[in-house]
C-alpha positions as protocol buffer text, in pm:
chain_id: "A"
residue {
  index: 1
  type: MET
  ca { x: 398 y: 257 z: -1601 }
}
residue {
  index: 2
  type: LEU
  ca { x: 539 y: -19 z: -1383 }
}
residue {
  index: 3
  type: ILE
  ca { x: 302 y: -294 z: -1268 }
}
residue {
  index: 4
  type: SER
  ca { x: 418 y: -510 z: -981 }
}
residue {
  index: 5
  type: LYS
  ca { x: 279 y: -711 z: -693 }
}
residue {
  index: 6
  type: GLY
  ca { x: 374 y: -633 z: -336 }
}
residue {
  index: 7
  type: GLU
  ca { x: 338 y: -810 z: -3 }
}
residue {
  index: 8
  type: VAL
  ca { x: 194 y: -640 z: 304 }
}
residue {
  index: 9
  type: LEU
  ca { x: 459 y: -640 z: 574 }
}
residue {
  index: 10
  type: SER
  ca { x: 252 y: -467 z: 840 }
}
residue {
  index: 11
  type: HIS
  ca { x: -79 y: -296 z: 901 }
}
residue {
  index: 12
  type: LYS
  ca { x: -118 y: -35 z: 1175 }
}
residue {
  index: 13
  type: LYS
  ca { x: -423 y: 155 z: 1288 }
}
residue {
  index: 14
  type: TYR
  ca { x: -391 y: 511 z: 1419 }
}
residue {
  index: 15
  type: GLY
  ca { x: -693 y: 625 z: 1616 }
}
residue {
  index: 16
  type: GLU
  ca { x: -1036 y: 545 z: 1481 }
}
residue {
  index: 17
  type: HIS
  ca { x: -989 y: 651 z: 1122 }
}
residue {
  index: 18
  type: TYR
  ca { x: -634 y: 622 z: 990 }
}
residue {
  index: 19
  type: HIS
  ca { x: -450 y: 312 z: 873 }
}
residue {
  index: 20
  type: SER
  ca { x: -100 y: 254 z: 746 }
}
residue {
  index: 21
  type: LEU
  ca { x: 22 y: -29 z: 525 }
}
residue {
  index: 22
  type: THR
  ca { x: 389 y: -111 z: 485 }
}
residue {
  index: 23
  type: ILE
  ca { x: 434 y: -296 z: 158 }
}
residue {
  index: 24
  type: VAL
  ca { x: 738 y: -487 z: 31 }
}
residue {
  index: 25
  type: ALA
  ca { x: 765 y: -410 z: -341 }
}
residue {
  index: 26
  type: PRO
  ca { x: 1128 y: -425 z: -463 }
}
residue {
  index: 27
  type: ASP
  ca { x: 1055 y: -300 z: -817 }
}
residue {
  index: 28
  type: ILE
  ca { x: 859 y: 1 z: -696 }
}
residue {
  index: 29
  type: GLY
  ca { x: 1034 y: 64 z: -362 }
}
residue {
  index: 30
  type: ALA
  ca { x: 1364 y: 121 z: -541 }
}
residue {
  index: 31
  type: LYS
  ca { x: 1217 y: 393 z: -765 }
}
residue {
  index: 32
  type: VAL
  ca { x: 945 y: 577 z: -575 }
}
residue {
  index: 33
  type: ARG
  ca { x: 993 y: 870 z: -336 }
}
residue {
  index: 34
  type: PRO
  ca { x: 768 y: 1007 z: -59 }
}
residue {
  index: 35
  type: GLY
  ca { x: 494 y: 1226 z: -206 }
}
residue {
  index: 36
  type: GLN
  ca { x: 472 y: 1034 z: -532 }
}
residue {
  index: 37
  type: PHE
  ca { x: 166 y: 825 z: -607 }
}
residue {
  index: 38
  type: VAL
  ca { x: 116 y: 453 z: -647 }
}
residue {
  index: 39
  type: ASN
  ca { x: -203 y: 292 z: -776 }
}
residue {
  index: 40
  type: ILE
  ca { x: -317 y: -8 z: -575 }
}
residue {
  index: 41
  type: ARG
  ca { x: -570 y: -271 z: -679 }
}
residue {
  index: 42
  type: CYS
  ca { x: -830 y: -311 z: -406 }
}
residue {
  index: 43
  type: GLY
  ca { x: -944 y: -672 z: -434 }
}
residue {
  index: 44
  type: GLU
  ca { x: -914 y: -958 z: -676 }
}
residue {
  index: 45
  type: ASP
  ca { x: -1277 y: -966 z: -781 }
}
residue {
  index: 46
  type: ARG
  ca { x: -1433 y: -754 z: -1055 }
}
residue {
  index: 47
  type: SER
  ca { x: -1626 y: -527 z: -815 }
}
residue {
  index: 48
  type: HIS
  ca { x: -1322 y: -297 z: -779 }
}
residue {
  index: 49
  type: ILE
  ca { x: -1210 y: -252 z: -1138 }
}
residue {
  index: 50
  type: LEU
  ca { x: -1013 y: 71 z: -1096 }
}
residue {
  index: 51
  type: ARG
  ca { x: -697 y: 94 z: -890 }
}
residue {
  index: 52
  type: ARG
  ca { x: -691 y: 356 z: -613 }
}
residue {
  index: 53
  type: PRO
  ca { x: -416 y: 622 z: -608 }
}
residue {
  index: 54
  type: PHE
  ca { x: -227 y: 666 z: -280 }
}
residue {
  index: 55
  type: SER
  ca { x: 50 y: 907 z: -193 }
}
residue {
  index: 56
  type: VAL
  ca { x: 362 y: 737 z: -62 }
}
residue {
  index: 57
  type: TYR
  ca { x: 425 y: 840 z: 298 }
}
residue {
  index: 58
  type: ARG
  ca { x: 761 y: 676 z: 360 }
}
residue {
  index: 59
  type: VAL
  ca { x: 1015 y: 469 z: 164 }
}
residue {
  index: 60
  type: HIS
  ca { x: 1293 y: 250 z: 304 }
}
residue {
  index: 61
  type: LYS
  ca { x: 1573 y: 185 z: 57 }
}
residue {
  index: 62
  type: ARG
  ca { x: 1836 y: 34 z: 293 }
}
residue {
  index: 63
  type: GLY
  ca { x: 1862 y: -193 z: 593 }
}
residue {
  index: 64
  type: GLY
  ca { x: 1619 y: -459 z: 708 }
}
residue {
  index: 65
  type: TRP
  ca { x: 1322 y: -269 z: 564 }
}
residue {
  index: 66
  type: ALA
  ca { x: 1481 y: -221 z: 219 }
}
residue {
  index: 67
  type: SER
  ca { x: 1246 y: -187 z: -78 }
}
residue {
  index: 68
  type: THR
  ca { x: 941 y: -111 z: 135 }
}
residue {
  index: 69
  type: LEU
  ca { x: 697 y: 174 z: 104 }
}
residue {
  index: 70
  type: GLU
  ca { x: 432 y: 296 z: 343 }
}
residue {
  index: 71
  type: ILE
  ca { x: 94 y: 448 z: 264 }
}
residue {
  index: 72
  type: VAL
  ca { x: -143 y: 612 z: 513 }
}
residue {
  index: 73
  type: PHE
  ca { x: -517 y: 636 z: 445 }
}
residue {
  index: 74
  type: ASP
  ca { x: -859 y: 657 z: 601 }
}
residue {
  index: 75
  type: ILE
  ca { x: -1163 y: 454 z: 501 }
}
residue {
  index: 76
  type: ARG
  ca { x: -1369 y: 641 z: 241 }
}
residue {
  index: 77
  type: GLY
  ca { x: -1537 y: 361 z: 49 }
}
residue {
  index: 78
  type: PRO
  ca { x: -1524 y: -8 z: -42 }
}
residue {
  index: 79
  type: GLY
  ca { x: -1169 y: 10 z: -183 }
}
residue {
  index: 80
  type: THR
  ca { x: -1008 y: 156 z: 127 }
}
residue {
  index: 81
  type: SER
  ca { x: -1230 y: -64 z: 344 }
}
residue {
  index: 82
  type: PHE
  ca { x: -1077 y: -365 z: 167 }
}
residue {
  index: 83
  type: LEU
  ca { x: -725 y: -231 z: 228 }
}
residue {
  index: 84
  type: SER
  ca { x: -799 y: -173 z: 597 }
}
residue {
  index: 85
  type: GLN
  ca { x: -867 y: -546 z: 636 }
}
residue {
  index: 86
  type: LEU
  ca { x: -534 y: -661 z: 490 }
}
residue {
  index: 87
  type: ARG
  ca { x: -279 y: -815 z: 724 }
}
residue {
  index: 88
  type: GLY
  ca { x: 79 y: -934 z: 695 }
}
residue {
  index: 89
  type: HIS
  ca { x: 161 y: -1152 z: 392 }
}
residue {
  index: 90
  type: SER
  ca { x: -143 y: -1032 z: 193 }
}
residue {
  index: 91
  type: ILE
  ca { x: -63 y: -965 z: -173 }
}
residue {
  index: 92
  type: VAL
  ca { x: -151 y: -629 z: -332 }
}
């Protein structure tokens, strides 16, 4: 298992329920493919001990967006609520 920090590049909201995070994570972005899962820590405090699994929606391996991955989710609880509040330059 590879553990790495990533930086949120962008956050987009689609409609009322769906969100997308584009994350710069060179170690993971170079290895993961769409459809595979990544586990993301939802907060720095101890209230969210377990990481949440998310399917990778899109990966950019070349160009200006190299080593980025995108996840799409809707808010289902405190973990995804935390993620929906992240903005550019947040660390995950």
